[in-house]
C-alpha positions in Angstrom: -87.4 -36.3 13.7 -83.4 -36.9 14.0 -82.5 -33.5 15.5 -80.1 -35.6 17.8 -79.1 -38.1 15.5 -75.7 -39.8 16.8 -75.3 -37.9 19.7 -74.3 -39.4 23.1 -76.4 -37.8 25.7 -76.4 -37.7 29.5 -79.3 -36.4 31.6 -79.3 -35.8 35.5 -82.5 -36.0 37.5 -83.8 -38.1 34.8 -86.1 -40.3 37.1 -89.3 -38.3 36.7 -90.6 -35.0 35.3 -88.6 -32.7 32.9 -85.6 -34.8 33.1 -87.5 -38.1 32.2 -89.1 -36.1 29.3 -86.0 -34.9 28.2 -84.2 -38.1 28.2 -87.2 -40.1 26.1 -87.3 -36.8 23.9 -83.5 -37.2 22.9 -84.2 -41.0 22.2 -87.0 -40.1 20.0 -84.9 -37.7 18.1 -82.1 -39.9 17.2 -79.9 -40.0 20.2 -77.5 -42.8 19.7 -77.3 -43.1 23.6 -78.7 -41.7 26.7 -77.3 -42.2 30.1 -80.1 -41.7 32.6 -78.9 -40.6 36.1 -81.1 -40.1 39.3 -80.9 -40.6 43.1 -84.0 -42.9 42.9 -82.8 -46.2 41.5 -86.4 -47.6 40.6 -87.6 -44.4 38.8 -84.1 -44.0 37.0 -84.4 -47.5 35.7 -87.9 -47.1 34.4 -87.0 -44.2 32.5 -83.9 -46.0 31.0 -86.4 -48.6 30.0 -88.5 -46.0 28.5 -85.7 -44.4 26.7 -84.6 -47.8 25.1 -88.2 -48.3 24.0 -87.9 -44.9 22.2 -85.2 -46.2 20.2 -81.7 -45.3 22.2 -79.1 -47.3 23.7 -79.7 -46.5 27.4 -77.7 -47.0 30.8 -78.8 -45.9 34.2 -76.5 -44.9 36.8 -77.5 -44.1 40.2 -75.6 -41.1 41.7 -76.2 -38.7 44.6 -75.2 -35.4 43.0 -74.2 -34.1 46.7 -71.1 -36.4 46.4 -68.5 -35.2 44.4 -67.0 -38.8 43.9 -70.2 -40.0 42.7 -70.4 -37.4 40.2 -66.8 -38.0 38.8 -67.8 -41.9 38.9 -70.9 -41.2 36.8 -69.2 -38.9 34.2 -66.4 -41.9 33.8 -69.0 -44.6 33.7 -71.1 -42.7 31.1 -68.0 -41.7 28.9 -66.4 -45.3 28.9 -70.2 -46.9 28.2 -70.9 -44.6 25.4 -67.4 -43.8 24.1 -67.7 -40.4 24.5 -70.0 -37.6 25.5 -71.6 -35.1 23.0 -74.6 -33.5 25.1 -74.7 -33.1 29.1 -78.1 -32.0 30.6 -77.9 -30.6 34.0 -81.4 -31.1 34.9 -81.4 -32.1 38.3 -82.9 -29.7 41.0 -84.5 -29.9 44.5 -86.9 -27.2 46.2 -86.5 -26.1 49.5 -89.9 -27.4 50.2 -88.9 -30.9 49.4 -86.6 -30.5 52.4 -88.2 -28.6 55.2 -91.7 -27.2 56.2 -90.2 -23.9 56.9 -89.1 -22.8 53.4 -89.1 -19.1 54.4 -86.0 -16.5 54.5 -86.1 -17.0 58.3 -87.5 -20.7 58.7 -85.0 -22.1 56.3 -82.2 -24.1 58.2 -78.7 -24.3 57.3 -79.2 -27.9 56.1 -81.8 -27.5 53.6 -79.9 -24.2 52.2 -76.7 -26.4 51.8 -78.9 -29.3 50.1 -80.4 -26.9 47.8 -77.1 -25.4 46.6 -75.3 -28.6 46.4 -77.8 -30.2 43.9 -78.9 -27.1 42.0 -75.5 -25.5 41.4 -72.3 -27.2 42.8 -73.4 -30.4 41.2 -73.7 -28.4 37.8 -70.1 -27.0 38.2 -69.0 -30.4 39.0 -70.7 -32.2 36.4 -69.4 -29.6 33.8 -66.0 -29.7 35.5 -65.6 -33.4 35.2 -67.5 -33.7 31.6 -65.4 -30.9 30.0 -62.4 -33.1 28.7 -65.3 -35.5 26.8 -67.3 -32.7 25.8 -64.0 -30.9 24.3 -62.9 -34.2 22.5 -66.4 -34.5 20.8 -66.8 -34.0 17.0 -70.3 -34.5 17.0 -71.7 -30.8 17.9 -71.1 -30.8 21.8 -73.3 -28.8 24.2 -74.5 -28.5 27.8 -78.0 -27.6 28.5 -78.9 -26.5 31.8 -82.0 -26.2 33.9 -82.3 -22.8 35.5 -85.9 -21.1 36.6 -88.1 -18.4 36.2 -87.4 -18.2 40.1 -83.8 -17.1 39.2 -85.2 -14.2 37.7 -88.0 -12.8 40.0 -88.3 -12.9 43.8 -90.2 -15.3 45.6 -91.6 -15.6 49.4 -90.9 -19.5 49.4 -88.1 -21.2 47.8 -85.4 -18.8 48.8 -82.6 -21.0 48.2 -84.1 -22.5 45.1 -84.6 -19.0 43.4 -80.7 -18.2 44.4 -79.3 -21.4 43.1 -81.3 -20.9 39.8 -80.1 -17.4 39.5 -76.6 -18.8 40.1 -77.3 -21.4 37.0 -78.0 -18.6 34.8 -74.7 -16.8 35.5 -73.0 -19.9 35.3 -74.2 -20.9 32.1 -73.2 -17.6 30.5 -69.5 -18.0 32.1 -69.3 -21.6 30.9 -70.2 -20.4 27.1 -67.3 -18.1 27.5 -65.0 -20.4 28.8 -65.6 -23.3 26.1 -66.2 -20.9 23.4 -66.3 -22.0 20.3 -66.0 -25.5 20.8 -68.8 -26.4 23.1 -72.2 -24.4 23.3 -73.9 -23.9 26.6 -77.5 -22.6 27.0 -80.2 -22.8 29.7 -83.9 -23.0 30.0 -86.2 -21.4 32.7 -89.1 -23.3 33.2 -92.3 -21.7 34.7 -95.0 -23.8 36.3 -94.6 -27.4 34.8 -96.9 -30.0 35.9 -94.0 -32.4 37.5 -93.9 -34.4 40.7 -91.6 -31.8 42.3 -93.9 -28.8 41.4 -97.0 -30.7 42.4 -95.3 -31.6 45.9 -94.5 -28.1 46.4 -98.1 -27.0 45.6 -99.2 -29.9 48.2 -96.8 -28.7 50.8 -98.0 -25.3 50.7 -100.5 -23.9 53.4 -102.8 -23.0 50.8 -102.5 -25.2 47.7 -105.3 -23.5 45.6 -103.9 -19.9 46.3 -100.1 -21.4 45.5 -101.5 -22.9 42.0 -103.2 -19.4 41.2 -100.0 -17.4 42.1 -97.7 -19.9 40.0 -99.9 -19.7 37.0 -101.6 -16.0 37.6 -98.9 -14.4 35.6 -98.6 -16.5 32.8 -100.2 -15.6 29.5 -101.0 -19.2 28.8 -103.2 -20.0 31.8 -102.4 -23.3 32.4 -99.4 -25.5 33.7 -96.6 -26.3 31.2 -96.1 -29.8 30.1 -92.5 -31.7 30.8 -92.3 -32.6 27.1 -92.7 -28.8 26.3 -89.6 -28.0 28.1 -88.3 -31.2 26.7 -88.7 -29.8 23.2 -86.8 -26.8 23.8 -83.9 -28.4 25.7 -83.5 -31.0 22.7 -83.5 -27.9 20.3 -80.7 -26.3 22.3 -78.5 -29.5 22.2 -79.0 -30.3 18.7 -77.1 -28.8 15.5 -80.0 -26.7 14.4 -79.1 -24.5 17.3 -75.3 -24.2 16.4 -75.2 -20.5 16.4 -76.7 -20.4 19.9 -74.8 -20.2 23.0 -74.6 -18.2 26.3 -78.5 -18.1 25.9 -81.3 -18.0 28.4 -84.5 -19.3 27.3 -87.9 -19.1 29.3 -90.4 -21.7 28.7 -92.9 -20.1 31.2 -96.2 -19.4 29.4 -95.1 -16.0 28.9 -94.8 -15.3 32.7 -91.7 -13.0 32.5 -93.0 -11.2 29.2 -94.9 -8.6 31.6 -95.3 -7.4 35.1 -99.2 -8.3 35.5 -101.4 -10.8 36.8 -104.4 -12.0 35.0 -107.7 -11.1 36.4 
């Protein structure tokens, strides 16, 4: 399959989970080059090696997406190395429960709130801002694909900052599509319960992991966790020229969670 043939791709948060799957799937679909970035050097380098094995040129750039200068340096390095940029995948994200044991509305502290907002929405804006000139200069069907979440659509008792940040990503996606039209397409995907290290860590950190799993999958019509490559398939489709008439869209990949108001018995 060569849906991304010739494209120069950058994926944030690609050290594990959905980001790693997207980077590898982009290579499998014929991407010319994939820049992998993550704050974790070891896992990021591992992903870059897997991308190379899948057939694309690959480079790893370590970056802390809470630092504006590192984001700008990342974009500069990626564009210089690949001689341009056609696809930006803003996948990186962090959950409240990764940062504190008190991820409730009253328990969450300001530092954790700020960290979630910095990574999940401020970095999406800064990545888009700094990548804009390269994307607008692309003649290879440029696009941006953002990672939102079902938590940006419905309420949640835990992960208050996460849900708020993902709601912001949905709005930012639509506004970005308007800003860049018709040159650069912008869409976002909304994962449900996907079997990633971040999701598993959230479950393990909860007071009742069994109840948390049941709650996270109970509203799905497909009663199992999703696989990261199921998300990658959607993300890469949205980045491909097969989605050339799609922009400003919000696409759940959630096992049917948002399709109804019930809970499976």
